[in-house]
N, C-alpha and C positions, 0 to 999 in steps of 0.2 A: 594878708598873712594869716595862716591858720595854725593855731597851737595844737600840738599833738599829744600833750600830756605824757602818759607813761611810755608810749612808744618812742618819742623823741628824747625823753629823759634817759633812756638806755642808749640811744644813738649818740647823745651828746658826750658820752664817755669814750667814744671811738675817735680815732684820728680823722682828719679831713678827708683823706682818700677813702678810708673805710666807710665814712658816711655816704660818699658818692656810690660806692659799691652796693651798700645796703639799699639806697634809694633806687638805683638802677634795677636791682633785683626785684624790688617790690613792684615797680612800674612794668617790668617785663612780665611778671606773674599776672598782673591785672590785665594787660593786653592779651595775654594767652587766654585768660578766662573770658575775655570779650570775643574770642574766636580766632585770634591770630596764631597760626602755627609757627610762623617766623615773625617775631616782633622786632621792629626797627625803631630805634630812638637815636637822638643826637646828643653828643657831649660837646659843650661849648669849648672852643679852642681859643687860645690867646691871640691868634692871628686873625680872628674874625670868621674863620671857616670851621664849621662844626665837624666833628669826627662821627662817623656812622658806626653804630653798634647794632648788629643784626644777629639775633639769637633764636635758634630753633628750640622748642621745648614741647613737652607733653604733660598731660595731667598727672602721669605716673612719676614724673621727675620730682626729686625732693628739692625743697627750697634751698637747702644748703649746697647741694650739688650745682644748682643753677648759679648761686652766689659765687662759688669757687670758679665756675666757668667764666662768669662776667669779670670777676676780679683779675683772673689771669689774662683775659683779653685787654683789660685796661692797663695792667701793669707793663705788658710788653711794648706798649706804645706804638703798635703797628696798625691801629684802626685807620681805615681810609678816610681822607678828607672828602668832603662833598662840595662840589662847585655850586655856588648859588645861582639859581635860575633867574633871580631878580636882584642883581648886585646892589641896586640903590637901597634895597630894604634888607638885604642879606637873608631873604626868605627862600626856603627850599621846600617844595610840596611833598617830597618823599619822606620828610622827617615830621611825623605828627606831634612828637613830644621832644622838647629840648631840656636836658638837665645841665645844671651848672652850679658852681659854688657861688655864694653870695657876691664875692668879689668879681667873678666873671660877669655876672648879670649887670652889676653897676658899671663896670668898665666898658661894657659893650651894649649900651642901651639900644643900639640899632639892630642887634641880633635877636630877632623874635620869630618864633614859629607859631603854629596854631595854639599850642599850649606849652608853657614854659614853667619849669619847677626848679627850685633851688633851696637847699637847706642852708639856714643862715650860719654865720661864722661861729656862733656858740653852739650850734646843733640843737637848738631848742624851738625852732620855728620853721615852717615850710612856706616859702613864698611862691605865689602862683600868679601868672598872668595868662590871659587867653583871648582868642579872637572872638568877639561877640557876634560876628556874622555866622559862626558855626555853633557856638555853645551859649547856654544861659547859665546863670549862677547856680541854679539847682542841679544841673547836670554836672558842672565842675565840682561842686561840693560833694556830690555822690562819688565822683571819681576819686577825689582826695580821701574820702572815707574808705574806699576800697584799697587805696595805696597804704593808708594807715593800718588797715587790718593785716596786710601782708608784711608791713614793717614789724608789727607786733609779733606775728607768727614766726617770722624769720629770726627774731631775737630771742623768743621764748623756747622754740623747739625747731631748729632747722631741718630735722629729720622728717618733718611732715611733708606730704606730697602737695604739689601745686593744686591739684584738684580736690583736696580734702578740706580746704579752708572755707569756712562760711564767712564770706567777706561782705555780705549785705546785712546791715544792722536792722534792728527791730522797726525803727521809723520808716526806713526805705521799704522794708517788707510790707508794712501796713499800706504804704502808698501804692505799691505794686498790686496788692490784693484789691484795694479800692478801685484802681484803674481797670481791673479785669472783671469787676462786678457791676452789673447794671444798677443804676440809681433809682429804679422803679420796680414795683412788684407786678409781675405778669399775672393776669387773672387765671384762675384754674379753668381748664377746658370744661365746657358744659357736658361733653360726651367724648368718649374715647374712640379711637379708630376701630378697635375690636368690636365695640358696640355698634358702630355704623355698619361694619361688615355683616355682623350677625343679623341686623335688621334687614339689610338688602337680601341676604340669603333666605330669610324667612318670607319676605314679601315678594321677591322677584327671583325665585330659584333658577329659572331657565334663562335669565338675562345674561349677556356676555360680561364676564368679569375681567378676563385677560385675553388679549389677542396678540400673538407674536409668531413671526416666521410661518404663517399659514395655519397655525394651530390656535384653537379657541377653547377656553374653559368657562363654563357657566359658574354662577355663584354657588350653586349646589355642588358641582364637581370640585370646585376649589375648596369648599368647606369640608369635603370628604378626604382631602389630601392629608 
């Protein structure tokens, strides 16, 4: 269970349905930022078959507009059910993330996708389970941090666009920077390419420097270009 502090303190004042709308919106935003133009998530159903929520979004859409679209889709109760490809485990590979209320998760322990999220009944904690064959704890913690960022943004100012939110925190930014930076210092080159060319042009001006398509240029000719 991951405590969300201020973000979930605001979510806890919402009704149970509104909490699910808010969480679904945050997850869809994160999946969009990960590169999904149409993000698909599952909503746990009382009959053991998840409902499929697939939403198209763009970076220019506001978080509030996406929330309203998702809330409308969930309120009308017409989301399609998804047949489980593995009935013995209720697993469906087309649903990467499953959302549920705390009660749904406890009542359906067999209903597990690759990553499962649920806001607890008090609205003060986010429960998460995940397939360790696909994810490690650091990856999942980063994902939860991104969801938290979009929950906070959604509650503070829903007029912000999906693409405007800086969802990577300082710690993750430092890790990304470190991963992209070599951990050793390359020695400074003893001589530059320009110096090597100048030396060749001075010592062997008539030697062939370039040959292509039947045309040749000597070092002297190339130096005069």
